C-alpha positions, 0 to 999 in steps of 0.5 A: 624289552628291559636290555640293557643299554650295553648288550643292545651296544653289542648287538647293534655291532653284532648284526652287521658284522655277521651280515645283516642291514639294519633298515627302516621299517618301510624298507622292510615292508617295501620287500614283503609287499613285493610277494617274492623271498625277503632276503635273509639279512633284513632286519627292523628294529622296534621299541615300544611305549616310550620310555624316558630310558629312549631319551636318556639311553637310546637316543645317545646310543643311535647318535653313536650308532646311527641305525634306524628304530621305529618307535611305537609310542602311547600317548596317555602316558608321555608327560604324564607319566613318570617312566616316560618321556616328555612331549619335548624328551619325545620331539628330540628323539623324534628330530634324528635322522633315523628315527620313526615314530608310530603309535601304540594306541593311547594308553595300551589296554588289553582289547582282550579284557575289553572285548569281554567288558564292553558291548559290541559296539561300545567295545568298537568304539574304544578300539575306534578311539585308542586307534585313532587319537594316537595318531591326531595327537602324534600329528598336533604335538610333534607334526608327525603322520603316523603310518605304523601300529603296534598293537599291545601285547600282541592282541589282534585279530580281523575285526581290529586290523580292519579298524587300524587300516581304516584309522590311517595306518599302513601297517602293524604289528603284533608279536609271535616270536617269529619271522615275518613273511610275505605270507603275514597280514601285513596288519598283525606282523610278527615280531621277536620280543627280545629282553637282556638275557637273549643276549647277542647270540640269542638275537643271532639264533633268532635272525639266523631261522628264517627269511626277515625279523623284526625284533 
């Protein structure tokens, strides 16, 4: 989040230099599902929202330093918001071999606020639309079957987790500032939020603290 290209490039170079393996989210999930302590060296990278900088900055960097990355997109912004990619730009990025595209709901709502605003039935319908529409749009626009979801602001609960599973996702990611482990619910996996100030030293310090990490 708000990480400059120069810092990200330094981080991507530092990870293998310090013994870490950057793997696709699918590989990390496969290890976590084995219910045995995962290797401490595994790191999976995710990028949320679909800002145009993914096309102008991240995509060229990944061509120079090809590592797997999962993008979580909220489609209401794609092609509509000035800060977001167009569908053509997202199509180009998604075509890069190591890039996978997942969903970040339809328009990045605050589920806690919406639950307080709506009645139970209305909220369930609202959440269902937020979860199903991005999968449908990504399939229609890009031919992508979005397997993974990132919860906006990391907000989720057991009911939302069940809805995500019913909507066709196989895993979902929150926040939490801690390492993912075999004890975590696969629909509420924690991630570290990495800002520019974290830098290389801060990233390595976070990774040193546990069995697996999704920064």
